[in-house]
N, C-alpha and C positions, 0 to 999 in steps of 0.2 A: 647745496645743502644736502646732506645724506642723513638717513635714518632707516632703521628697520621696520618696514610696514608690517600691521597685523596680517596674520596669514588668511588667505582666502579659504584654506581647509577648514578653518574653525568658524566660518560663516562670515567673515568681513567681506563686503562688497565695496570696491573703490570707484570713486568717481572725482573728477575735477570740478571745483566751483568756478574758477576762473582763473586768470593768469597768477592769482596770488596765493593759491592754496590747493590742498586736496581734502576730500572727506572719505570716510570710511564708515559704512553703516552695518548694524548687525541686528537682525530680527531674532527675538528669543522664541523658543517653542511656545505654542499656545497653551493656557492652563485651562482645566475644566472650569474652574472657579471664577474665571476672569472673563469679562467682555471683549477685551482686546489683549494682544500680546505685547509684551515689553519690548523695547529697542533700546539700542545704544548708538551714539553717534561719536566719532572722533574727528576733529578738525586740526589740520596743521597748516600755518600759514607762514609763507616766505618771509625772510627777513625785510624789514621795512625801516626805512631812516625816519628818525622821530622828528627831525627838523626843529630842534630847540625844545620839544615837549619833555619835560622830566619822565624818565621811565615809569616811576610809580604812578604817576598820573595816567600815562597811556595804558598801563596794565590794568588799573582800577577801571578805566572806561570799558575795557575789554571784558571784564568779569561780570559787568551788570548786564544780564539777560532778561528781556521783557517777560519771559515766561516764568521767572523766578522771583521770589520776594526780594525786595531791596534791602532788607535788614541786614544786620551784622553777619558776616560770614561765620560758618561753623568753625573753619579752621584757617588760618594764615600762618605761613612760614616764610623766611627769607635766608639766603645762604648763597654759595656760588657753586658753579660746575665743576667738575674735574678739570675743565679748561679755564678755570678762574673767570669765568662769566658771571655776573650777578644774575641770580635766579629767584623767582618767586612763586609761591603756591597758594592758591585760595580755594576752599571748598564751599560751595553752597548747597542749600536743601531747603525745604523738603517737599513742598507741595506747588504743583503748577496749576494751570487751569482746570476746571471741572474736578478738583480735589484728586487728581492723579498724582501719584508719588513721582517726585523728579529731583534729581541730584547731579551736581555739576562740578567737575574738578577743572581748574585753569592752571596752566603753567606759563610764566613769561621769563625769556632769557635775553639779557641785554648784551648782545653780541657785538664786536667791531663792526660786522656787516650790517647791523640793525637789530630792531627788537624783534625776536621769534616768540609767537603766541601759539598755544596748543590748547585744546579742551576736550573733555570727555562729557557727554550729556547721557544720562541715564533717565528714561522715562518708563513709568510703569512697571518698574522692575521690583523685585523683593529682596529682602536682606541677603539670601543665599545666592542671588544673581549677581550681587554688585563685586564680590571680592574677585572673581576671575576676569571680569571686565576691567577692574582697577589694575589688576596685574599686567594684563596686556597693554594698557595705555602705559603704565609704568615702565615696561620695557622698552616701549618705543621712545619715551623721554629720555631713558637712560642712554639709548644708542645714538640720539640726535648729536650731529656734528655740523654747527653752522658754517664752519670755514673748512678750507682744505688742510690746514695744520691741526685740527682738532681731533681728539681721541675720544673712545668711549670708556665709560668707567671701568676700571679693572683695578681692584685692590690688591696689586701684585708687588712684591719686592722689586727694586731697581739694582743696578749694580752700584758698588761702591759701599763705604761704611757710614751708616747715618749716626752712629755713636752709641745707641743702646741695645742690649740684647737680654732675653730672659724675662721671668716674671717678677711682678712686685705688687704687693698687697698692703691696704690700709684699712682701719676700722671706721666706718661711717654710722654714727648713732644721731637719733633724734626723734621728733613727733611728727606725725603726718595723719590728715583726715583719712576716715575709712568709709566704706559704703553705708554704714549704719548711722551715720551722723555724729560718730565719737571720733576720738584720737588714739592711735597707736603708737606705741613707742617701738621703734626699729634698730636693730643692730645687725649690720651688714658688713662683711669682708668684700670691699671692692677689689678688682684686680686689673692690672695692666699687664699685657704680654707684648714685648717688642721683638722685632725682627730687625737685624742690621740694614736691610734693605729699605728702611723708611717707612714700613707699616707697622700698625700695632692693632690689638684688640682688647676688648674689655670683657672678655670671657676666655676661659681655658679650651682650646680646641679638644672636643672629645675623640675618643676613639684612637687616639695616637696619631691624628693627622697633623701634617705642618701647618704653618700659620697661613701660607698662602693657599692652600687647599681650603682650610676653613673659611677664609674671607671671600673666597669666590663662590661658596655656597650661602654664607651669611654676611653679606657687605654691611649690613646696619650695625654689626657688632664690630666694625672696623673702621680703619681711618689711616691717615698719613701722618707723619711726625717729621720733624727736623729739629735740630739744636741750633739755637741762635743767641750768641753773646751772653751766655748764661740763663737762658730760657727755653722751655719747651714748647714748641709751636705745633699744635695738633689741628687737623682738618678731618672731623669725624662725619661718617656718612649718616646723615640723620633720618632718612626715609627711603622708601623704595624709588623715588624719583632720582636718587642719586645727589641730592643736595648736600653740600658739605658745610659743617658749622665750624667756623675758625675759632680758637681759642690760644691765649698765650699765658704762661705763668712761669714765674721765676723757678730755676732748677739747680739744685747743689747736690753733690756726691758727698755721702757720709759713709765712708769705707764702702762696704758692698751695697748699701741702701740708698735712696734717694729723698730728697726733701723738694716736694711739688708745693709752691705757694708756702702755707703754714703747715702742710700736712707731711708726716713722716712715712714713706713707703718702704716697708721690709722687702728685701729680696727673698723669693721663694726658693727654698732648697729643695729640688726633687728628690723623691724617695729612691734609695739603690734598688736595684734589681733584687728580687727575692725577700723584700721587706715583710715582716710579719708584725701585727699589731695584737694586743690582747685586751679586750674590754669591751664595753658598750657605749654608743654615742647616740644621742637623741636630738631630733629637731622637733621643735614645737612652735607652731603658729597659732594665735589666738587673736580675735577681734570682735568687738562688741560696741554697741551704742544704743542711745534712746532719744526718741523724739517725742513730740507732742503727743502723737496717736499710735507710735508704733515703736518697736525695740527688735533688735535682733543680735545674734552672736554667732560665730563660727570657731571651730578649733580643728587643728590637725597635727597629728603626732606620728613621727617615723622613728623607728629604732631600729639600728644595725649593731650587730654584736660581731665582733670579729676574734677569732681564736688563734693563739700560737701556732696550732697545728694546721692552719690553712683553711679552716672551714669558717662558714659564716651563717647568720640567721638574720631574716627581715621581719619586722612586724610593724603594725600601726593602725590608726583608726582616724576618722573624720567624724565631725557632727556638726548639726545646725539647729538653731532654735531661733524662733520669731513669734512675735504677736502683733496684732493689728486691732485698733479700735475704731469701729464705725457704727454711728447711730446708737451709742450707748451699749454696744454689743461687742465684747473682745473675743477674737479668735486667736488661736496658738497652733505653733506646729513644733514637733520636736523629732528629729531624724538623725540617723547616724549609720556608720558602716564600719566593720573592722577589716582591716586588710589580713587576708590569709598569710600565715606565716610561710615563708620560704627558706630554704637552705641549701647549701652547696659548698662549693670550694671557691676562694678568691685569690687574686693574684694583684699586687702592687708593684708598679714600675714607673718611675719618673713622676708623671702628675695624671697617672690612670690607674682606675680601681676596676678590674675585671670581675664579674661575679659569674659564675658557671653553676645556675641552679641545677638541682636533682632530676627536674623534668626535662633537661636538654637545652634550656634557653640561656642565652648569654647576654650580659647587659654590661657595657662600658660606660663608667662614670668618670668625669674628672675629679681629682682629689688634691688638696695639699694643707700643708700646716701653716699656719700665719705667723707661728713661732716656731722656728726650726728646732728649738730646745724642748719642745713639749708638745705631746698629743692631746693635751687637754681639749683642744678645739681642733676639729677637722671640717674643712670647707668642702662640701660634697655637691657637684653640680651647682655650685653657687649658694647653696644653703649651708648654715652654721649648725653643726651636729657637736653639743657639748658632751664631754664624758660624764658617764652617769655616777660612776663611782669615785670615792675620794683618793683612791691611790693613783699614782702617776702612771701606772700601766707599764707594760714591757715593750720594748722596741729593739728588734735585733737585725 
């Protein structure tokens, strides 16, 4: 079994527990406000035959640590690895003995050579400590190869033609709960970008990068696909551990567009080089809700004005208000800020919008039109910008 061990240069000390595994320990720098320093422990255990015990049962027993509560896990997920081995993840927290914060992540992989178990235990850490430790553990898990024929996760195109190419979009609307206890209406243009080599992404690669380079940097926005007897089979990377979630839905071609299940996906037509737009587009987000003793709301507006002479202007604001009632006394807060207006020159080509501001800064955003025949709606970096004026605008 092979894997990339956490680096000793970053503070990890390696030791063998016994013939069945290895441990890596990292002590965090002491803090002035704490009686003891935090520590992290990674355990990697060699493949073990289960001898008739179901994998789920063996993994469940592995995740129950005496030092952590036996209640319901904070998070659980199941999927497959890039080598098609079943994999499960469990996160447990939050208090160990003597009221010390503790958190643990467990990974189980059911490989042909036997079940492989891994764990990360963090004790006495704070919120800002956990993210780097989890990233190092996730990198180890992604690199794990239980057998000689296994490979590491790499969302890269393969040779051959998987059957799809280009970007497609569909409008998704509905209601979902918000942080204030209310319900928000949402309207989002989802996007799928396919490469003929069998990989896809759920976002437009920014900065003009190709899909392979984008997926190496952001594998969680990517996955693998194949066409099978009138269906689209996808395996999306669902988390930093490299777990893949498989889905299959009927696929039909309607001219240049696709139908996936019951949804119509329109092909995105990239902008020709030198495209100029003329008008103002507005993105608006608002959320509010009210509970028995509290209420709150937030609003964000961004406005982008593009002129036919190649100049642009950006402006916007954000605001928050909230109130809380305790013991018959109500307190409230209202705050907001206005984004300083910026201006400069812009360039549109393909699915990229490049903004060169007057102060010398450059920003590259993704952009496309869900309806190739209209610029009433632009999707910029995944957000819907609706044209503010009633005129159709000029495009040349």
